N, C-alpha and C positions, 0 to 999 in steps of 0.2 A: 233849838238849843245847840250852841256851838260845841264841837268836840274839844275836850280838854284831855291831853295825853296823861295828865296826872291822875285821871280817874281810873287808869288801867293798873291792875295789880303787877307787882314786881316779884321775880323769883327770890327766894331766900338765899342766904349765903351758902347754904349746903345743897343747892340745886333742887329745892322744893318744886313741885309741880305748880304751874300757874293755871288757874281756872279761867276759862274764857267767859267773860261776863257780857260782852257786847261785840257786835260786828258793825262795821261801817259800810253802808251801801255805796256802791260805785256812783260817781257823779256823771258817768258817761251817758246816763239817760237823758240828760239835757241836750244831747246832740241830735241832729237830724238823722234820717235814715242812711244817707250816704256816708256821713261821718261815723256812724255806728258800724257800718260795713268796713270802713278803714280801720277802726279800732279792733274789730274782730280779726282783720288781716294782720294787723300788728301783733295781736296775740299769737297767731300762728307762727309768724317770723320769730317772735321771742321764744316760744316753746321749742321750735325747731333748732334754734341756736343753743338753747340751754340743754336740750337732750341730744344735740349733735346728730340730728336726723334730717332727711331731705324734706324740703318745704312741700314739694309736690305730693309726696306720700302722706305727710301729716295733714295737708289740706284735704286730701281725699278721705282720709280717716275721720277727720272732724266733720265732714258732711254727713257721715253715718252715725258716729257717736261723738259726743262732745263733753268736755269738762264744764262747759257753760250749760245754761238751762236749755238752750236750743241748739240744734245742729248748725254748723257753719252755713250761713246763707250763700247763695250762688255769687252774689256781688262781691262778698268778702273773699270767697275762693278765687275768683278771677283776679282780684287785686294781688293776693298772695302768689298766684301763678305768674302774674306780670313780673314781680320781683324775681321769682325763681328762673324765669326764662332769660333774664338779663343780670343775674346775680354778680357775675364777675365784673361786668361793665359798671354796674351800680356801685359795688364795693370799691373798685379802683377810682371812680369819680369822687366818692366821698373821701377816700383816703388822700387823694391828691389835692382836695380843697380844704381839708381840715389843717389847722395850724397847730403843730406839736401834739396832735392827738391821733394815735393809731386807732384803728377800729377796735382792736382788742382792749385798749385802755378806756374806751368810752363805756359809760354805764350801759348795761344790757338793754334797758328800756329805751334809752336814747338811740342806741344803735338800731333797734327794730323800727323805731319811728323814722329815723333818717333813711333807712333802707327803703321803707315803703314810700316815703315822700319823694326821695330821689328817683325811684322807679317810676312813679307817676309823672314827675316833671320831665324825665328824660324819654320815657317810652309810652306814657299814657296818651290817650286821645280825648279831646273834647273839653278839657278843663284847663283854664289859663293858670299860669304859674302864680300870679298874685293870690288867686283863690286858694290854690294848694298851700301856699306859704301860710296863709291865715289859718287854714284847717289844721295843718300839722303843728303849728305853733300853739293853737288852742288845745290840741290833743296832748302835746307835751306839758302844757301848764296843768292839765288835769291828772296826767298819769305819772309824771316824773317829779324831779326835784324843783326847787324854787328857781334855780338858775337854768334849768333845761330849756325852757321856752325860748330864751334869748339865744342860747347855743344852737338849738334846732333851727330857729329862724335865720340866724346868720349863715349857717352852713348851707341850708337849702337855698338861700338867696344867692350864694356863690355858685351853686350848681345851676340854678336858673339863669344867672348871668352868663355862665360859660356856655350853656345850651344856646342862648340867644346869639352869642358871638359866633358860634360854630354853625348856626343856621339850623 
């Protein structure tokens, strides 16, 4: 049965409490293991950004205790640490290849997806850029807005093209 947003209760005009009647499961379960690790790494980047804490410390903390059902897997931790090790370079690259969008102006979810994707494209080993573009575009289409997939795809394509030009 498809989700209908009209099924959700609305608060009254006087600020009445809203009763939670249903939750929606994440659709990230349809992803493979490597993509799920990427999504968990994106979660760490998103949380670190929102809480204004270091990615390294948060990743380590999430391997011990987690807001998710399971502690952060080692593969996800390594991806988050890949970004952390190259954060300034990754952020500068994203900023220089985005048109009229500063990092601060980007939606927080898109920013986390772009950071992780650019970190893998620029500094990761063993995965070709076209595969990464497809992965992160798919993640953006599941986790963010309707327009985010094309935004993420275009910006990561620019990052990959620049990397190829520079060798």
